[in-house]
Every structure is written in C-alpha cells, then in structure tokens.
C-alpha positions as CSV (number, residue, x, y, z in Angstrom):
1,M,30.7,-76.6,122.6
2,K,28.2,-79.5,122.4
3,T,26.3,-80.3,125.5
4,E,24.8,-83.6,126.4
5,H,22.2,-84.7,129.0
6,T,24.0,-86.5,131.9
7,A,20.7,-87.7,133.4
8,E,17.1,-88.0,132.3
9,P,14.9,-85.3,133.9
10,K,12.4,-86.8,136.3
11,L,8.8,-85.8,137.1
12,Y,7.0,-86.9,140.3
13,I,3.2,-86.6,140.4
14,G,1.3,-86.8,143.6
15,I,-2.5,-87.3,143.1
16,D,-5.3,-87.0,145.7
17,I,-8.0,-89.0,143.9
18,H,-11.7,-88.4,144.4
19,K,-14.8,-89.3,142.4
20,R,-15.4,-85.9,140.9
21,S,-11.9,-84.4,140.7
22,W,-8.2,-85.0,141.1
23,K,-5.9,-82.7,143.0
24,I,-2.5,-82.9,141.2
25,H,0.9,-81.8,142.4
26,C,3.8,-82.0,139.9
27,A,7.4,-81.8,141.1
28,T,10.6,-82.4,139.1
29,D,14.0,-83.6,140.4
30,L,15.1,-79.9,140.6
31,F,11.9,-77.9,141.4
32,S,9.0,-78.2,143.7
33,G,6.4,-77.6,140.9
34,K,2.8,-76.6,141.2
35,S,-0.6,-77.9,142.2
36,F,-3.8,-77.8,140.2
37,T,-7.2,-79.5,139.9
38,M,-8.4,-81.5,137.0
39,P,-11.3,-83.9,136.0
40,P,-10.8,-87.5,137.1
41,K,-9.6,-88.7,133.7
42,P,-6.1,-90.3,133.2
43,E,-6.0,-89.2,129.5
44,L,-6.2,-85.6,130.5
45,L,-3.2,-85.9,132.9
46,R,-1.3,-87.7,130.1
47,A,-2.0,-84.8,127.7
48,Y,-0.8,-82.3,130.3
49,V,2.4,-84.2,130.8
50,E,3.1,-84.5,127.1
51,K,2.6,-80.8,126.7
52,H,4.7,-79.6,129.6
53,F,7.1,-82.5,130.5
54,R,7.5,-84.4,127.2
55,D,11.0,-85.8,127.8
56,Y,10.6,-86.5,131.5
57,E,10.7,-89.9,133.3
58,V,7.3,-89.9,135.0
59,T,6.4,-91.5,138.4
60,T,2.9,-91.2,139.9
61,A,1.5,-92.1,143.2
62,Y,-1.9,-92.0,144.8
63,E,-3.6,-93.5,147.9
64,A,-5.4,-96.8,147.8
65,G,-9.1,-96.3,148.2
66,C,-12.6,-96.4,146.6
67,C,-11.3,-95.6,143.1
68,G,-9.5,-98.9,142.8
69,Y,-6.7,-99.5,140.3
70,Y,-8.1,-98.2,137.0
71,A,-5.9,-95.1,137.1
72,H,-2.8,-97.1,138.0
73,R,-3.3,-99.4,135.1
74,C,-3.8,-96.5,132.7
75,F,-0.5,-94.9,134.0
76,E,1.3,-98.1,133.5
77,R,0.1,-98.3,129.9
78,Y,1.4,-94.8,129.3
79,G,4.9,-96.1,130.2
80,W,4.9,-94.4,133.5
81,H,6.0,-95.9,136.8
82,S,2.9,-95.9,139.1
83,L,2.5,-96.6,142.8
84,V,-0.7,-97.2,144.8
85,V,0.2,-96.6,148.4
86,N,-1.2,-97.3,151.8
87,P,-2.3,-93.9,153.3
88,A,-0.7,-94.9,156.6
89,D,2.7,-95.0,154.9
90,I,2.7,-91.3,153.9
91,H,4.8,-89.5,156.5
92,R,3.5,-86.3,158.0
93,K,5.7,-83.8,159.8
94,G,4.6,-81.8,162.8
95,K,1.7,-79.5,162.0
96,E,1.0,-81.6,158.8
97,K,-0.7,-84.1,161.1
98,Y,-3.3,-81.4,162.1
99,T,-3.8,-79.7,158.7
100,K,-5.4,-81.7,155.9
101,T,-6.6,-80.5,152.5
102,D,-6.6,-82.2,149.1
103,K,-3.8,-79.9,148.0
104,I,-1.6,-80.7,151.0
105,D,-2.3,-84.4,150.5
106,A,-1.1,-84.2,146.9
107,Q,2.0,-82.3,147.9
108,L,2.9,-84.8,150.6
109,I,2.5,-87.7,148.2
110,S,4.7,-85.9,145.6
111,R,7.3,-85.1,148.3
112,E,7.5,-88.6,149.7
113,L,7.6,-90.0,146.2
114,K,10.5,-87.7,145.2
115,D,12.4,-88.6,148.4
116,G,12.0,-92.3,147.7
117,R,10.1,-93.1,150.8
118,L,7.0,-94.7,149.3
119,D,6.4,-98.4,148.5
120,S,3.4,-99.6,146.5
121,I,0.9,-102.1,147.8
122,V,0.6,-105.3,145.8
123,I,-1.7,-104.8,142.9
124,P,-3.9,-107.8,142.1
125,D,-4.5,-108.8,138.5
126,K,-8.0,-108.1,137.1
127,E,-9.2,-111.7,137.5
128,R,-8.3,-111.8,141.2
129,E,-9.6,-108.3,141.8
130,Q,-13.0,-109.1,140.4
131,L,-13.1,-112.4,142.3
132,R,-12.4,-110.4,145.4
133,S,-15.5,-108.3,144.7
134,L,-17.6,-111.5,144.8
135,F,-16.0,-112.4,148.2
136,R,-16.7,-109.0,149.6
137,R,-20.3,-109.1,148.3
138,R,-20.7,-112.3,150.3
139,N,-19.5,-110.5,153.4
140,D,-22.0,-107.7,152.8
141,L,-24.7,-110.3,152.6
142,V,-23.6,-111.9,155.8
143,K,-23.9,-108.5,157.6
144,E,-27.4,-108.0,156.1
145,Y,-28.4,-111.6,157.0
146,R,-27.4,-111.0,160.7
147,R,-29.2,-107.6,160.7
148,I,-32.5,-108.9,159.4
149,K,-32.4,-111.8,161.9
150,S,-31.9,-109.3,164.7
151,Y,-34.8,-107.2,163.4
152,I,-37.1,-110.2,163.5
153,K,-36.0,-111.1,167.0
154,M,-36.4,-107.5,168.1
155,Q,-40.0,-107.5,166.9
156,L,-40.8,-110.6,168.9
157,L,-39.2,-109.2,172.0
158,Y,-41.0,-105.9,171.6
159,F,-44.4,-107.6,171.5
160,G,-43.6,-110.0,174.3
161,I,-43.5,-113.2,172.2
162,S,-41.1,-115.9,173.5
163,I,-39.2,-118.1,171.1
164,P,-39.8,-121.8,171.9
165,K,-36.7,-123.5,173.5
166,E,-36.2,-125.9,170.5
167,F,-35.9,-122.9,168.2
168,D,-33.9,-120.5,170.4
169,N,-30.5,-120.8,168.7
170,D,-28.5,-119.3,165.9
171,H,-29.7,-121.9,163.4
172,W,-33.0,-121.0,161.9
173,S,-34.5,-124.3,160.9
174,H,-37.3,-124.8,158.4
175,N,-39.7,-125.5,161.3
176,F,-38.8,-122.3,163.0
177,R,-39.4,-120.3,159.8
178,V,-42.8,-121.9,159.5
179,W,-43.5,-121.0,163.1
180,L,-42.7,-117.4,162.4
181,D,-44.9,-117.4,159.3
182,N,-47.9,-118.6,161.4
183,L,-47.6,-116.2,164.3
184,D,-50.7,-114.2,165.1
185,F,-50.9,-110.7,166.4
186,D,-53.8,-108.7,167.8
187,Y,-53.8,-106.5,164.7
188,P,-52.8,-107.4,161.1
189,T,-50.3,-104.5,160.8
190,A,-47.8,-106.2,163.1
191,R,-48.2,-109.5,161.1
192,E,-47.6,-107.6,157.8
193,T,-44.4,-106.2,159.4
194,L,-43.1,-109.6,160.3
195,L,-44.1,-111.1,156.9
196,S,-42.2,-108.3,155.2
197,R,-39.1,-109.0,157.2
198,M,-39.4,-112.7,156.5
199,R,-39.5,-112.0,152.8
200,S,-36.3,-110.0,153.1
201,F,-34.8,-112.7,155.2
202,R,-35.5,-115.4,152.6
203,F,-34.2,-113.2,149.8
204,I,-31.0,-112.5,151.6
205,D,-30.6,-116.2,152.6
206,K,-31.0,-117.3,149.0
207,E,-28.6,-114.7,147.7
208,L,-26.0,-115.6,150.4
209,R,-26.2,-119.3,149.4
210,D,-26.0,-118.6,145.7
211,V,-23.0,-116.2,146.0
212,S,-21.2,-118.7,148.3
213,T,-21.8,-121.6,145.9
214,K,-20.6,-119.6,142.8
215,M,-17.5,-118.4,144.6
216,R,-16.5,-121.8,145.8
217,A,-17.1,-123.3,142.3
218,Y,-15.0,-120.6,140.7
219,C,-12.1,-121.2,143.1
220,R,-12.3,-125.0,142.7
221,K,-12.1,-124.5,138.9
222,H,-9.5,-121.8,138.5
223,Y,-7.4,-122.2,141.6
224,K,-7.9,-125.9,142.1
225,K,-4.4,-126.8,143.4
226,D,-4.2,-124.1,146.1
227,Y,-7.8,-124.4,147.0
228,Y,-7.5,-128.1,147.9
229,L,-4.2,-127.6,149.6
230,L,-5.9,-125.0,151.9
231,R,-8.9,-127.3,152.4
232,S,-6.6,-130.0,153.7
233,I,-5.9,-127.8,156.8
234,P,-8.2,-128.4,159.8
235,G,-10.2,-125.3,160.5
236,I,-10.1,-124.0,156.9
237,G,-13.3,-124.6,155.1
238,G,-14.4,-123.6,151.6
239,I,-15.3,-120.0,152.5
240,V,-12.0,-119.3,154.4
241,A,-10.0,-120.9,151.6
242,C,-11.8,-118.7,149.1
243,G,-11.1,-115.7,151.3
244,I,-7.3,-116.5,151.4
245,L,-7.2,-116.8,147.6
246,C,-9.2,-113.7,147.0
247,E,-7.8,-111.3,149.6
248,L,-4.2,-112.6,150.2
249,G,-3.6,-113.8,146.7
250,D,-0.7,-116.2,146.1
251,L,0.9,-116.8,149.5
252,R,4.2,-117.7,147.8
253,R,4.9,-114.0,147.5
254,F,5.4,-113.8,151.3
255,K,9.0,-114.3,152.3
256,S,8.3,-115.6,155.8
257,I,5.6,-116.1,158.4
258,K,6.7,-112.8,160.0
259,H,6.0,-111.1,156.7
260,L,2.6,-112.8,156.3
261,A,1.6,-112.3,160.0
262,G,2.4,-108.6,159.8
263,Y,0.2,-108.3,156.7
264,V,-2.8,-110.2,158.2
265,G,-2.4,-108.5,161.6
266,L,-1.4,-111.4,163.8
267,A,1.9,-109.9,164.8
268,P,2.6,-108.6,168.3
269,G,3.0,-104.9,169.0
270,I,5.8,-103.8,171.3
271,H,6.5,-100.4,173.0
272,Q,10.0,-99.9,174.5
273,S,11.5,-96.9,176.2
274,G,14.8,-97.3,178.0
275,D,14.6,-100.3,180.3
276,S,10.8,-100.4,180.1
277,Q,9.2,-102.7,177.5
278,K,5.7,-103.8,177.2
279,S,3.5,-105.6,174.8
280,T,0.6,-103.6,173.2
281,G,-1.2,-106.7,172.0
282,I,-1.7,-107.5,168.3
283,T,-0.9,-104.8,165.9
284,M,-3.6,-102.3,164.9
285,R,-2.5,-102.4,161.3
286,A,-4.1,-105.4,159.8
287,H,-6.2,-107.0,157.1
288,R,-9.1,-107.0,159.6
289,L,-11.4,-109.3,157.5
290,M,-8.9,-112.0,157.1
291,R,-7.7,-111.7,160.7
292,S,-11.2,-112.4,161.9
293,Y,-11.5,-115.3,159.5
294,F,-8.3,-116.9,160.8
295,I,-9.4,-116.4,164.4
296,E,-12.8,-118.0,163.7
297,A,-11.1,-120.9,161.9
298,S,-8.8,-121.4,164.9
299,W,-11.7,-122.5,167.0
300,Q,-12.6,-125.2,164.5
301,A,-9.0,-126.3,164.2
302,I,-8.9,-126.8,168.0
303,R,-11.9,-129.2,167.8
304,T,-10.6,-131.2,164.8
305,D,-6.8,-131.4,165.1
306,P,-5.2,-133.1,168.2
307,I,-2.0,-131.0,167.7
308,M,-3.8,-127.7,167.8
309,Q,-5.9,-128.9,170.8
310,A,-2.7,-129.8,172.6
311,Y,-1.2,-126.4,171.8
312,Y,-4.4,-124.7,173.2
313,R,-4.3,-126.8,176.3
314,K,-0.7,-125.9,176.9
315,H,-1.7,-122.3,177.4
316,V,-4.9,-122.9,179.4
317,G,-5.1,-120.5,182.3
318,K,-4.2,-117.4,180.3
319,N,-6.6,-115.0,178.8
320,V,-8.8,-116.9,176.3
321,K,-8.4,-114.1,173.7
322,T,-4.7,-114.2,174.0
323,I,-4.6,-118.0,173.5
324,I,-6.8,-118.0,170.4
325,I,-4.5,-115.3,168.8
326,K,-1.6,-117.7,169.4
327,V,-3.5,-120.5,167.8
328,A,-4.5,-118.3,164.9
329,R,-0.8,-117.4,164.2
330,K,0.1,-121.1,164.3
331,L,-2.7,-121.8,161.9
332,L,-1.4,-119.0,159.6
333,S,2.1,-120.5,159.8
334,R,0.7,-123.9,158.8
335,T,-1.2,-122.4,155.9
336,L,1.9,-120.7,154.5
337,A,3.9,-124.0,154.9
338,V,1.3,-126.0,153.1
339,I,1.1,-123.6,150.1
340,K,4.9,-123.2,149.8
341,T,5.7,-127.0,150.1
342,E,2.6,-127.9,148.1
343,I,2.1,-130.9,150.4
344,P,-1.5,-131.4,151.8
345,Y,-1.7,-131.4,155.6
346,E,-2.3,-134.6,157.5
347,I,-4.3,-134.3,160.7
348,G,-2.4,-135.2,163.7
349,V,1.0,-135.3,162.0
350,L,3.4,-132.6,163.3
351,K,4.9,-130.6,160.5
C-alpha cells in the first residue's frame, strides 16, 4: 500500500540569543524536542536543521534586543519563517515567572511559537534601521551634553562661584563660555579641571550639531514628502519629525489612532474588578523616547496653535501632567491624520 504525506512536518525553533552563544530549543508539531547550545552563527543552525530536519517547514523566533535583526534576515534568506518578538509578549505560567535560565527562555519561546501565540514586531528595512542608529546617536549626545553642563555647574557651585544673572539659564551663550574660560582659581589645578571640561563640552556641542544637521538633511532628501507634512504641524520641528520617521517608520501602517497611541504609549490604562473601575494613568508599555518627544512637542503646539491652546484651556484646573498627556494624544492624532490624508496642516484650521 502506498502512503502519502497528508501534512508537511513542522519545526519550531526557540532561540535565546546572546553575544557569545545561542541557546536553542527545537520542537516539532508532534514532539517537544531538545535543547542545546551553539555558537552565535546562523549558518551553523542552518546546517543542523538540514542534517536532522531536512524536509520540515521551519519557523524560528527570538526576543528583540541588542543583537538586532541580522539573524532574522539570515533565517528569512534560508526560506524559513522568522519572528522577532517583544519579550513582554512571551507568556509565563506560574513558577515560570520566578525561574529564569537561558534554556527555559528558549523552551518558552518554542512553546509559544508552536501554540501560535506569538506575533512579530515590525522589522524596519536596512535603510531605516541605520537611519535610526543616527537618531539614537543624537540622543546619546544630548545626554552627554546635559551631563557635561551639570559637571561644570557642579564645579562652580563646589568652589562657591556664582553665575552672573544674565548667564544663569539653560542657553549657554558665546559670552558665557568666554566667561567660563577666563575664570581664575586660587590654584591652577582647578582651572585645568574646568578647561578640560570645557573642551569636552565644545566637542560634544559640535558633534551634536553635526549629527543633527546630517540627520535632518538625510530625511529632507530621502523622505521629503512625509518630512514636510510633519513639519507643517505646530509643535513638530525638524528633530521630532526625524524621530517619527526613524522610530515609528511609515505611519500609514497604523490602522487607527488607537493602534498608534498604544504603540507610542499615550493610551490610558484601566483596572476593573466587578463594579470597581479605576484609571491607572498612561500605559507602562510604550515607546518611551517617542512618547517624551510628543509630550515636549505638545508644549510648543500650545504656544503656536490657537486650537491646541483652546483645548488646553478647556482642561485648566486639572493636573497639569494629565492635561499635557491629553494634548500629546491630540497632537499624535493630528500627526496620523496629516500623514494619511497627505494634506499639510494649516494653523488655526480645525481638522
């Protein structure tokens, strides 16, 4: 009697990826499989699969993290179905929440993958991924810029030197920098300390300006249409527009403002039990960097757009932090509408 395959056998590979090694767990549609450790090279996993599971339909999954999407792209080239998942989406039962090893993590990913409970995050194309690296480099420089300014102010405070009133603000003018360069101390060692910090400050300041300029220029050239649509919205300047293009990608992929607000983290959290229901504030799950950018942009929008200002005044009397979150969500909704309709925003015109 001739037998025929009624279904293609399936292989589910859960991977716990690290820099020096991968912990692998292989499970088929019939058996739980086994775990093993291997060097962090996709071609070695491919050789293993071809040797032991040649005719299987392969699906892999690993957690998004520091190792990026190189492995995912390799797996896709092999003809496998690959997922990169948010670690928070991997369900843990009971004691699994209190027991964590690389082996257990790989087994959990494989199990959830086999049960069909995992969804991949959106994988950016290489161009946008590398543009994103420039945007994140700028944010690193912003942190260093603030840090070195704090160190300089700390030194002045420590030695009892008061900053003149005309210079005591966040903007460090050319005159203030000259004043710092000419400060005298009782001994030359303290002066050398300040001069060293000023050299670091000037280097970081120049790097920050250069990176910002190159990032804006790239977005204007390669994402011209969306860049200028975003720039038409009050509150969204060049850097925020670049951040949206780099971190959120093409906003047209979001089905609704609810979908986008949930991704950015401007959606409300709710806890209900029986007749008791309370708000837990904005959700903890968020793209924290872009959420902070939209909140900062909201303050500028209030100053420049009468409609946003009227919306803010409508809620005056409530907690200021609560109000600005409402404004930020409205600004987010406006951003999505402008991109989807491809019509530039006009200040003062209600959309």
